[in-house]
C-alpha positions in Angstrom: -28.1 53.6 46.7 -31.5 55.1 45.9 -30.7 55.3 42.2 -29.6 51.8 42.2 -32.8 50.5 43.8 -34.9 52.5 41.2 -32.9 50.9 38.4 -33.6 47.5 39.8 -37.4 48.4 39.8 -36.9 49.4 36.1 -35.3 45.9 35.4 -38.1 44.1 37.0 -40.8 46.2 35.1 -38.8 45.6 31.8 -38.7 41.8 32.6 -42.5 41.8 33.2 -42.8 43.3 29.7 -45.0 46.4 31.0 -44.0 49.0 28.5 -46.3 51.7 29.9 -44.9 51.2 33.5 -41.4 50.9 32.2 -41.8 54.4 30.1 -43.3 55.8 33.6 -40.3 54.5 35.7 -37.7 55.7 33.1 -39.2 59.3 32.9 -39.4 59.2 36.8 -35.7 58.3 36.8 -34.7 61.1 34.4 -36.6 63.6 36.3 -35.4 62.6 39.8 -31.7 61.9 39.0 -30.4 64.7 37.1 -26.6 64.9 37.8 -24.2 64.1 34.9 -23.1 60.8 36.7 -26.7 59.8 37.5 -27.7 60.5 33.9 -24.8 58.4 32.7 -25.6 55.5 35.0 -29.2 55.6 34.0 -28.3 55.5 30.3 -25.6 52.7 30.7 -28.1 50.6 32.6 -30.9 51.0 29.9 -28.4 50.5 27.1 -27.2 47.2 28.9 -30.9 46.0 29.4 -31.6 46.7 25.9 -28.6 44.9 24.6 -29.3 41.8 26.8 -32.9 41.9 25.4 -31.7 41.9 21.8 -29.4 39.1 22.5 -32.2 36.9 24.1 -34.6 37.8 21.1 -31.9 36.9 18.7 -31.4 33.5 20.5 -35.1 32.9 20.7 -35.4 33.6 16.9 -32.8 31.3 15.9 -34.2 28.5 18.1 -37.7 29.1 16.9 -36.3 28.9 13.3 -34.4 25.7 14.0 -37.6 24.1 15.5 -39.7 25.0 12.4 -37.1 23.3 10.2 -36.9 20.3 12.3 -40.8 20.0 12.4 -41.0 20.8 8.7 -38.6 17.9 7.8 -38.9 15.5 10.9 -39.3 12.6 8.6 -35.9 13.0 6.9 -33.8 14.5 9.7 -31.9 11.6 11.4 -32.0 13.0 15.0 -30.6 10.0 16.7 -27.6 10.1 14.3 -27.2 13.9 14.9 -27.3 13.4 18.6 -24.7 10.7 18.7 -22.3 12.0 16.2 -22.2 15.7 16.5 -23.3 16.2 20.1 -22.1 12.9 21.7 -25.4 12.8 23.6 -28.5 10.5 23.4 -31.5 11.1 21.1 -33.6 11.8 24.3 -31.3 14.6 25.3 -31.7 16.1 21.9 -35.5 15.7 21.7 -35.7 17.4 25.0 -34.1 20.5 23.5 -36.0 20.2 20.3 -39.3 20.2 22.3 -38.3 22.4 25.1 -39.2 19.7 27.6 -39.1 20.8 31.5 -36.0 19.5 33.1 -35.5 20.2 36.8 -38.3 22.9 36.5 -36.7 24.7 33.6 -37.2 24.4 29.9 -34.5 22.6 28.1 -33.1 24.9 25.4 -30.4 24.9 23.0 -27.4 27.1 23.8 -26.0 29.2 20.9 -23.2 26.9 20.3 -25.6 24.0 20.2 -27.8 25.7 17.5 -24.7 26.3 15.5 -23.6 22.7 15.9 -27.1 21.4 14.9 -26.7 23.7 11.7 -23.3 22.4 11.0 -24.6 18.9 11.3 -27.3 19.5 8.8 -24.9 21.1 6.3 -22.2 18.6 6.9 -24.7 15.6 6.2 -25.9 17.4 3.2 -22.4 17.7 1.7 -21.8 13.9 2.5 -25.1 13.0 0.8 -24.5 15.2 -2.2 -21.1 13.7 -2.6 -22.6 10.3 -3.2 -22.7 9.3 -7.0 
C-alpha cells in the first residue's frame, strides 16, 4: 500500500510539471522499494505515465496545428458548412472547439476523431473544388 501511495505522489508531481521534484521522488522510490516486484511496478507505472503524456502531447500538437491552419486561412474556410455537413453540429459548436471556449468550466477541445474529421472535411472539399472545370 505504501508503494501505491508513493506512486500516486509521483503522478501528482508529474502532473504539476516539476521535473526536479519528479526526479527526487523517482530516485526515492528506486532506493526504498528494491524487490523485483516493486521495481517492476515502479517501471510499469512510469512507463504508463510517459505513454499517457506522449499521447496528450501528440493530441495537443495536432490541435495546435489545426488551430494555426484555421487562423491562417479563416477567410477561405467555410466553418459553417463544415460544422453542418461533416459534424452535423452548429457553427457555434465548432467555433467553441476552435477557440477553446470554456464550457461548464472546461475548455472545449477537439477529440482525436474530430480532428481527423476536420482534416477529412478540408481534403474532401479540396477534391470537390478541384473537380470543378
